[in-house]
N, C-alpha and C positions, 0 to 999 in steps of 0.2 A: 504494500500500500504506500502511496506517495506520502511524504511527511506532511504536506499541506493538508491532505484529507484527514490525517490523524489529528492534526492541530485543530481543524474545524470541528471534528467530533468532540474533542476534549472541551472546547469552548462551549459547544451545545450542551454537553452534560453539566458543565458548571452553571450555565444560565438556567437550566431546568432546576438544578438544586437550589439556586438562589430565589427563583420565582415560584416554585411549587414544591413545598416540603413533602407532599404526598408521593412524588416520584422517587425521592431519595429513601424514604423510610417505609412506604406502604406498598411499593410495587414489587412483586415477586421477581426473583433473579432471572427467571426464564421469560419474563414479560418482554414483548417487543419494544417497550419503552424504557426498560432498565438500562443503567449505564453500561453493563457488560454487553448487552445486545447491541447497543449503539456503537460501541467500540469494535465489536466483532471479535473473531478468534485472534489469539495472540500470534504474533509473527513467528514464522519458522526460521530459525537461524541456520545458515549454511556457511561453513568456513572452507575456503579453498587454499591449500598449500601449493603454490605454483612456482615453477621455475621462473627466474627473474626475466628471462628473454621475452615472455609474452605477458608480463604483468600489466603493462599499459593497455594492451588490447583487451584483456579480460576486464579491467576496470571500466573501460569505455562500454563494453558489452553489458556490464552490471547496470550502468546508467540507462541504457536503452531497454533493458529487461524491466527495470523499475518503472520506466515511463509507460511500458505496455501493461503495467499492473497485473502481471501474471500471478495466479494464485494456485494453491493446492486444491484437491477435490473437496476439501472441507471448507474452502473459502478463505483459508488463512493466507495473509500476505507473506512474502518471502524476503528476508534480509540476507544479503550475500556479502561476505567479507573476504577479500583476497590478500593473502600474506605471501611475500616472496621468500623462497627457501632455496638452499642448495640441494640438488637432486640426491646425491649420495648421502649427505649428512641427514637430510629429512627421512630418507629410507631407514636409516639406522634408528632414528628417534621414534618412528612409527613402530618398528619392531620391539623396541624396549619400553614403549608405552608413554614416552615423555612428550610426544606430539600426537594430538587426537583430532585431525581435521575430518570434515565430512567428505571432502574430495581431496585427493592427492593427484597432482599433475606435474610429474617430472619432465625433464627435457627430452627423454628418450625411453623407448619401451624396454631397453635393456635393464633399466632400474626396476621396472615392474617385475621382470623375471627374477631379479635378485630379491626383491621384497617377498614374492611368493615362496621362493626357496628358503629364505631365512625364517619367514613367518611359519612355514610348514614344519620347522624343526621343533616348535613348541605349541602349535595349535592344530586342531584336527581338521580345520577347513581353511580355505583361502579367505583373505580379508574382503574379497569382493565376490558377489554372486554372479556377475556377468563380466565379460571381457572388457578391458579398458578401451575407450573409443578415441581415435585421433582427433585433434582439434585444428591444428594448422601445421605448416611445414617450415622448417628452417634448415637449409643445407649446411653441412660442415665443409670447411676448406681452410684457406689461410689468408690472413690479412697481411699485406705487404705494402710498403711505400710505393706509390705508383711509378716513379722513375726506376726503382729496382725491379718492379714487375715488368716494365717495358724492356729492361735490359735482359730479362728472361724470355721476351717475345710476346708478352701480353699486349693486347687482347687477341692478336691474330694467330699466334702459334700455341699449340697445346703445351701445358706445363703440368707436370705430374708430382705426386708424392716423392717419386724417385729423384726428380730434379732437385727437390729441396734437400733430400738426404745426401745426394752426391755433392751439392754445393757446400753443405755443412762439413763434409769430410775432405774437401779439396784444400790442401795447404795454401794454395795460391789465392783462395777465396774469390772475392769479386774481381780480382785481376784477370781471372779466366773469362770474365764477361766484359772486359774492357774498362773496368772501374777500380783500379788499385786503390783509389782514395777512400773507398768504403771498407777496406780491410777484409777480415774474414766474416762469414755470416754470423749474425747474432740472432739466434732462434729462441723462441719462448713458447711454452705451452702450460696448461693447467694440470693440476694433480688429478690423476684418474680416479682416486678414491673419493673425491669430493665433487668433481666437475664432469658433466656429460661431455663437454668439448674435449677434455683431457683423455677420457676413456676412448672416445671415438677416434681421436687423432692417432693414438697408439694402435688401435685396431686397424685403422686405415693403412698405417705404415706396414703392419704385418701382412695385410691382404696384398699390398703392393709388392712386398718382398716375395710372396709366394705366388703371385700372378693369379690370384683367385678373387672372386666376388662373393662367395658363400661357402658354407661347409667348413668353417674354421674349427679346428680341434685343439684340445689342450696339448696333445703331443706336438702339434705344429708350433704352438706358442712357445714351448720349451725346447724346440729343435735348435741345434747348434747355429744354423744360419740366422734364425730369428734372434737368438740370444746375442749373436755378434752384431747384428744390425741395431738392436736396441741399446747395446753397450756403447757402440760408436756414436749413436745419436745422442745418448745421454752425455757423453764426454764433450759433445759440441753444442749442448743446450746451455744458453746463457742465463735464462731466467725461468723459474717456476712460479706458479701462482695458484690461488685457491679458486678464483673465478675469472673468466675471460675478460670481464669488464675491468678488473683491476689491471691486467696487463695492457689493455687498450688505453686506459686512463694514463698509465705511466708512459706509454708510447706517445700519447698526446703531450704530456708534460715534458718528457725527456728528449723527444724527437728521435731521429735515426741513430743517435749516439747510444740510446738506451736499448732499443731492439730494432731489428730490420724486419722481422716477420714473426707472426704469432698464429698458432692454430686458433681458429675463430669460427663463429657462426656468421652467415651472411648478414643477419639482422644487425649485429653489433658493428660490423664494418661499415655498412651503409649509414647507420645512425650517426656514427662519428663524423663521417664526411658531411652529412646534412646539418647536424646540430652543432658540431664543433669545428667546422671547416676553418674558421678564422684563427683557431688556436694551433692548427696543424702546420708543421713545416712544409709538408707535401700532402696531397690527398692520398688516401689508402685505396688499394685495389683488392677486391675479393677474388681469389682464384679458385675455380672449380677444377680440381685435379683430374687429369684425363683418365686415370685408371678406374676412377669411380669414387663415390663418397656416400655418406649416410644422409638421408633425407629425414631428419628428425621430425617425428609427427606429434610430439607433446601429448601423450595419452592422458585421458581424463578418467580417473579411477574413483568410483563411488564406493567408499569403504563400509558398505552396508552390513558386512558380517564381522566387523571389527569388535563389536560389543559396545561401541559408544555412539553409533549412528542410529537414530530412530527411523521407523518406516516413513514417517512424513518428511523427515530430512532427506532421505533417499529419494522420495518422490519429487521434492523441490529441486534437488540436485539434477535429477533427470530432466526436469522442465528447463533448467538453465542450459543443459547440454544441447537440447533441441534448439534453443535460442542461438547457441554458438554455431550450430550447423546451418542456421538459416542463411539464405543467400545474401541479405543485406550485411549481416555481421561478417560473413566470409569475405565479402567484397571490401570491407573496411580493413582487412588484414594488411594490405600493401601500405596503407598510410602509417602503419606501425612497423614497417620494414619486414613484414612476414609474408609468406606465400599461402594463398588459400589452398584448400584440399583439392578443389576442382581445377582441371586444366582449362575450363571454359571461361575463366575470368582472365581477361587480358591484363598484362603487366606492362610497365614501362614508364609510368608517371613518377614513381619514386624509385623502384628497383630498376635502375637504368644504367647504361654505360657511363653516362655523365657522373652519376653518383657512385661509380666504382664497381658495378656488377653487371652480369649478363642476363637481361630479362628473358631471353629465349631459352636459357638453359633449363633442362627438365630431366626427370628420370629417364626419358627416352633418349636424351643426348649424353647425359652423364650417368653411367651405370650405377644403380643403387647397390650398396654393399648390404648383405644380410646381417642382421644383428647377431652378435655372438650370444650363445646361451649363458646362463648364470655361471656354470663351471668355467667356461672359457673366459668370461669377463673377470672372474676372480683370478684366473691364471694370468691374465694381462696385467692386472694390478700387482700381483705377486712378482711378475717379471720386472715391472717398473721399479718396485722397491728394491729388487735384487741388483738391477743394472744401473740405476740412477747414480749420479754423483753423490757420494756420501757427505753428510753434514758434519762440520766441526763447529760447535756452538759453545760460547763462553757466556755463562749467566752471571750478571753482576747485580748483586742484591743489596739494597740500602737497609742496614740494620741500625740506623741511628735512633736516638730516643724518640723522635717525632713519629717513628713508625710503630710505636708501641700499641698494643691492643688489637683492634679489629684489622688494622692494616697489615701488621706482620703476620697475623693468622691467615688472612686472605692470600697474601703474597707467598707464604711458604707452602700452604696447601695446594694452591694453583700450580706452583712450580713443581712440587712433588708429582702432581698428576701429569703435568707436561712431560716430565722425564720418562713416563711410560710410553710416550709416542715415538721414541727414538728406536731405530733399528740397531741390532747388536754391533754393526760395524761403524755406526755413527760415533763421533767422539764428543765428549762433553766435559767442560770444566766449570768450577764455581769459585767466584770471588765475592767477598762481602766488604762493605765499608761502613765505618762510622767516623771516628776521629782518624783512624788509620785504615789502610787497605790490606785485606788479608786474602791470601790464596788458600781457600779451604780444600779444594781438590784440583790437582793439575789436570790438564786436558788429556783424557784417556778414553779408550773404547768403552762404550756402554756395556759390552759383555763383561768387562772387568769391574766397573764401578756401580752397576745397576743395583745391586743388593744393598750397598752401604750409602750411596749418595742420597737416595730418597729419605732415609731416616735421618741423615745428617741435616738435610734441609728442614725437616719438620721440627728439629730440636734447636733451631737458631733462636736467639733472644736478641732484643733490641736495647740500645743505650748509647749515649755519647753524641758527638757532633756529626757533621755531614761533609765528608771529604770526597764529594762527587767528581770534581775535576781531576783529582789525583787518581781516582778509580778508573775513569775513562782513559787516562793516559797509560796506566798500567795495563789495562785490558787491551788497548790497541797495540801496544808494544808486544804483548804476549802473543796476540793473534798474528801479527806480522811475522814474528819469528817462527811461529808454527807453520804458516803458509810457505815461507821460504824453505823450511826444512822439507815440507811435503813436495814442493816443486823439484827440489834437488833429488828427491827419491822417486820422481816420476809420477807422483800422485796428483790428481785433479779433483779437488773437492770444492764444496760450497761452504762459505764461512759466515758466521753471524754472531753479533753480540746482542744479548737481551739485557737491557738496563731497566731495573725496577727501582723507582725512587719517588719520594714525596716532597722533596725540598731542594732549595738552592744550596750551593757549596757554602759552608760556614767556617771552614778552616783556613782558607787562603793559601794552602800549601802550593797549589798550582792555580794561576790566574785563569780567568775565562778566556782572555785573549791568547794566552799561551796554549791552552787546551785546543782551541780552534786552529791556531796557526801551525802548531807543531804536531799535536797528537791526532787531530782530525783534519788532515789536509784535504783539499777539494778532490783529490784523486783517490780517496780512500776506497770508494766502491770499485774503482778500476783495479785497485790492488787486490780486490777479492773479498771484501766483507761489507756487510750492512750492519747498522745499529738500529734495533727496534727498541724504542723507549716506551715504557708503560708507566703512566703518570698516576700516582696516588694522591688524592686530595686536591682541593681547589687552590691551595697555597703553593702547590708545586709549580716551578717556573716553566710554564707551557712554552714560552718563546724560546728559552734555552734548550729544552728537551726537543722541541720541534726542529730547531736548527741542527742539533746533534743528529737527528734522524735524517734530515734533508741532505746533510753533507755526504751521506753514504747511501742515498737512495733507499733508506729504510722507511720507517713510519712511526708515528706517535699514536698511542692508544690510551683511552681512559681505563682505569683499573677498578671500576665498581664490581662487586661480586657477581652481578648478573652477566657482565660481558667478558670477564677475564678468561673464562673457558673458551669462548668463541675466538678471543684474541689469540690464545695459545694454539688453537686449532689452525688458525690462519698462519701463524709463524711456523708451525710444523709442516704445513703444506708448501711454504715458500722456501724452506731450507733444502 
């Protein structure tokens, strides 16, 4: 029901109450003139946990749905709320019961298969009574700066996944394409455990390596040739991320010096060209790889067997799905950089060559890859974790007196939980600081320190002043020395410093100017590490912490208890 109608009825009831007491106190509840009957049935609440890619389209569809005043069979109005989620993360939350939407709509059907597989391990039935229905299409490919795409032959010559892998492996880099000034290829992609784009990117690379479009098996994923391809690719991957939007945002901010190419959906690439074109050094091009790609169909899953969705909620969700499939709503998809399910809708007003994509590309011209089944998807993620560049992380934790109480408890508990996300071959060190800087645990493999480091963190206590500048200098010196030793040994790792603090430096042992000029040189990220700063409390120096992160292409995060777990998940994905 439209809000204006509800407001009108509420006013009517109030007027009746004021002008005729008989209606308030003497009229039976089921009377046509009772307040309850005037207001009608209570609204049915439908919550949709959706992939970020189509959030704006869904919200526009909610508005047109409400305008049509569509109701359930009982006459109840329908309220729909759309919440953006990460496909992989939300799948795990639904399985463990911490996320309870009426509808779950991830970016790709592969996540549905994983949900059913994991759900079935502890439940007798599927969480849905019917198959999940597609909503719109978003092809997967890669976003690349247009001059670089043109150097590869775009848009006239075919470019493949193999083109990307070969260029990443070529020691001559862009010189082989006539552009030595660009150096070697800087490739980025998202973490397949959290992101649809990351999972489909790696599956596409494997399909390309095997020369297949379907029938992928776990044996093939673990085969020597695929292992070698993924290992080589990982060694030449410059950046990881949790979601594609993060990588595209950093491409917009950092320009070609940050990344040359990133695995992406068409939607994000075109949206950046249209909405942020003035910020971009060059426009982006979206490449449809010639070997084939995934045409993600964003399934709509009504969780009517989950135990938390009522029959009327399921009915309301079905009515909204019918609305999404209607011709007017499908026709609106292109205005949100999405492709309608039907080939009969002409494209080209937004999805155009001018905006960086090919409007006539379709599953008929770009072969669709078949989705891997749950076991194969898990094998791909497992291979990624095994072959990716391993992380070396130095945690720098403020234990000064101002961190006492809730802050030190939150910081230590969240850090202890974060330590569980590392792989055995990752390396972790721990520094703390108050008046002085202490090395609590040297940088060592998690397989060696896992049992003791977590309990050490949980037992930290706070007190004293804040020698933050000195801690940053000690940490960067330690990490630089570690990276130099690794390079001498032929190791190629990713490095990060995680700083948790609630206040400015109070000791003066190292000045702020010296910290930035000597310890955090502007080429720090080029040397191989980022600083992620987690800020506790409003009095924490946001400008200083933000600059520390900015100098190294890291990030600044708030550290309230509700968000710190999500922050650490992001950091784990980007390491």
